C-alpha positions as CSV (number, residue, x, y, z in Angstrom):
1,M,-15.6,-9.7,43.3
2,A,-12.2,-8.6,44.8
3,Q,-11.1,-9.4,48.3
4,A,-10.0,-6.2,49.9
5,E,-6.9,-6.2,52.1
6,G,-7.6,-6.5,55.8
7,T,-5.9,-3.5,57.4
8,Y,-6.0,0.1,56.4
9,D,-3.9,3.1,57.5
10,E,-6.0,6.2,58.1
11,A,-3.0,8.6,57.7
12,Q,-2.0,7.0,54.4
13,I,-5.6,7.1,53.1
14,R,-5.9,10.8,54.0
15,A,-2.5,11.5,52.3
16,E,-3.5,9.6,49.2
17,Y,-6.8,11.6,48.9
18,A,-4.8,14.9,49.3
19,D,-2.7,13.7,46.3
20,L,-5.8,12.8,44.4
21,T,-7.5,16.1,45.0
22,R,-4.4,18.0,43.9
23,E,-4.3,15.8,40.7
24,L,-7.9,16.6,40.0
25,I,-7.3,20.3,40.4
26,A,-4.2,20.1,38.1
27,R,-6.2,18.3,35.5
28,G,-9.2,20.5,35.7
29,L,-11.6,17.6,36.5
30,Q,-14.7,17.8,38.6
31,V,-16.1,15.1,40.8
32,S,-19.5,14.4,42.5
33,T,-20.5,11.6,44.8
34,M,-23.6,9.7,45.9
35,E,-22.7,7.8,49.0
36,S,-24.7,5.4,51.0
37,A,-22.4,3.0,52.9
38,T,-19.6,5.6,53.3
39,S,-22.1,8.4,54.3
40,G,-20.1,11.2,52.7
41,Q,-16.6,10.0,53.7
42,I,-15.3,10.2,50.2
43,A,-16.5,13.8,49.7
44,S,-15.1,14.7,53.1
45,L,-11.7,13.3,52.2
46,I,-11.6,15.2,48.9
47,T,-12.5,18.5,50.7
48,D,-9.8,18.0,53.3
49,T,-7.4,19.5,50.8
50,E,-7.1,23.2,50.1
51,G,-8.6,24.1,46.7
52,A,-11.1,21.3,46.7
53,S,-13.9,23.7,45.8
54,A,-12.4,23.7,42.3
55,V,-13.1,19.9,41.9
56,L,-16.0,18.8,44.2
57,R,-19.2,19.8,42.4
58,G,-21.5,18.4,45.0
59,A,-22.3,15.3,47.0
60,Y,-25.3,13.3,48.1
61,V,-25.5,11.2,51.2
62,T,-28.3,8.8,50.4
63,Y,-28.5,6.4,53.3
64,C,-32.0,5.2,52.6
65,N,-33.5,4.0,49.4
66,E,-36.0,6.9,49.2
67,A,-33.1,9.3,49.2
68,K,-31.4,7.5,46.3
69,V,-34.7,7.7,44.3
70,K,-35.1,11.4,45.1
71,C,-31.6,12.0,43.8
72,G,-32.2,10.3,40.5
73,V,-31.8,6.5,41.0
74,L,-34.8,4.8,39.4
75,A,-36.9,2.9,42.0
76,E,-37.1,0.0,39.5
77,V,-33.3,-0.5,39.6
78,I,-33.4,-0.9,43.4
79,R,-36.5,-3.1,43.3
80,E,-35.1,-5.4,40.5
81,H,-31.5,-5.6,41.7
82,T,-31.7,-4.6,45.4
83,V,-30.0,-1.6,46.9
84,Y,-26.8,-3.7,47.3
85,S,-25.9,-4.3,43.7
86,T,-23.6,-3.2,40.8
87,Q,-26.7,-1.8,39.0
88,T,-27.6,0.5,42.0
89,A,-24.0,1.7,42.3
90,E,-23.9,2.5,38.6
91,A,-27.3,4.3,38.8
92,M,-25.9,6.3,41.8
93,A,-22.7,7.3,39.9
94,Q,-24.6,8.3,36.8
95,A,-27.2,10.3,38.7
96,C,-24.7,12.4,40.7
97,R,-22.4,12.9,37.7
98,R,-25.2,14.1,35.5
99,S,-26.9,16.2,38.3
100,Y,-23.7,18.2,38.9
101,A,-22.4,17.9,35.3
102,A,-19.2,16.6,36.7
103,N,-16.5,14.6,34.8
104,I,-16.5,11.9,37.5
105,G,-19.4,10.5,39.4
106,I,-18.9,8.0,42.3
107,G,-21.7,5.9,43.6
108,V,-21.2,3.7,46.7
109,T,-23.6,1.2,48.3
110,G,-23.0,-1.8,50.5
111,T,-23.2,-3.2,54.0
112,M,-20.5,-2.5,56.5
113,G,-20.2,-4.5,59.8
114,N,-23.7,-5.6,60.4
115,V,-26.8,-6.7,58.4
116,D,-29.0,-3.8,57.3
117,P,-32.3,-4.3,59.2
118,A,-34.2,-2.5,56.4
119,N,-32.8,-4.8,53.8
120,P,-31.8,-8.0,55.6
121,A,-32.2,-10.4,52.7
122,A,-30.0,-8.3,50.5
123,S,-27.2,-7.2,52.8
124,T,-24.1,-9.2,53.6
125,P,-21.6,-7.5,56.0
126,G,-18.4,-6.4,54.2
127,E,-20.0,-6.5,50.7
128,V,-19.6,-3.2,48.9
129,Y,-20.5,-2.1,45.4
130,F,-19.2,1.0,43.8
131,S,-19.1,2.6,40.4
132,I,-17.0,5.4,38.9
133,C,-18.8,7.1,36.0
134,L,-16.7,9.1,33.6
135,G,-18.3,11.6,31.2
136,S,-19.1,15.2,30.8
137,G,-22.2,17.4,30.8
138,E,-25.7,16.5,32.0
139,D,-26.5,13.7,29.6
140,A,-25.3,10.1,29.0
141,Q,-23.6,10.7,25.7
142,G,-20.0,9.3,25.9
143,E,-20.5,8.3,29.5
144,K,-18.7,5.2,30.8
145,N,-19.3,3.3,34.0
146,H,-16.6,1.3,35.7
147,S,-18.1,-0.9,38.4
148,F,-16.5,-2.8,41.3
149,H,-17.6,-5.3,44.0
150,V,-15.3,-5.8,47.0
151,H,-15.6,-7.8,50.1
152,L,-14.0,-6.1,53.1
153,A,-12.5,-8.0,56.0
154,P,-13.9,-7.0,59.4
155,Q,-12.8,-3.6,60.5
156,P,-12.4,-2.3,64.1
157,S,-14.8,0.6,63.6
158,R,-17.4,2.2,61.4
159,L,-14.9,4.9,60.5
160,M,-12.4,2.3,59.4
161,Y,-15.0,0.6,57.2
162,K,-15.7,3.9,55.5
163,L,-12.0,4.7,55.1
164,A,-11.4,1.2,53.7
165,V,-14.1,1.7,51.1
166,A,-12.8,5.2,50.3
167,K,-9.3,3.7,49.7
168,E,-10.7,1.0,47.4
169,V,-12.5,3.8,45.4
170,R,-9.5,6.0,45.3
171,D,-7.2,3.2,44.1
172,R,-9.5,2.3,41.2
173,L,-10.1,6.0,40.3
174,V,-6.3,6.6,40.1
175,V,-5.9,3.7,37.7
176,L,-8.8,4.9,35.5
177,L,-7.4,8.4,35.4
178,A,-4.0,7.1,34.4
179,E,-5.6,5.0,31.6
180,A,-7.5,8.0,30.4
181,E,-4.4,10.1,30.2
182,A,-2.4,7.4,28.3
């Protein structure tokens, strides 16, 4: 588990997402997201840049467990590992990538500033799990998950928690894209 830095700059995060979106456009890559903790913030940041329709295939906001299952996450994964786990984040990334036949699927789950009353035993404030699934097409052939677990320092608002997670996701994705290009 990585300890994420304590403070985040909203303007910088938005600028970095604009750069990421332009890079995805230039490389002809498509992305999809299944977001719980960030409730669509990552998809929103991607679409803040002109031309994003060329890269964002679609996005799910799956705030409750039932929504995750309806969008392709096996209920057994959540039951066995809890909703707040690497395995659930991986299943989310795979499900959205395959559903939209995107090159990149991003799955995010975690607890922001308070304990989740629906999952109190499994939620720890600031614990976030995300996975970036790289592949192509609607099946698992050649698919590769890259999973991460970060602990966020307390943030001043829900928006800053979401932006903090979005930055952590973007930073890891940029590294993965550079490695894939090398």
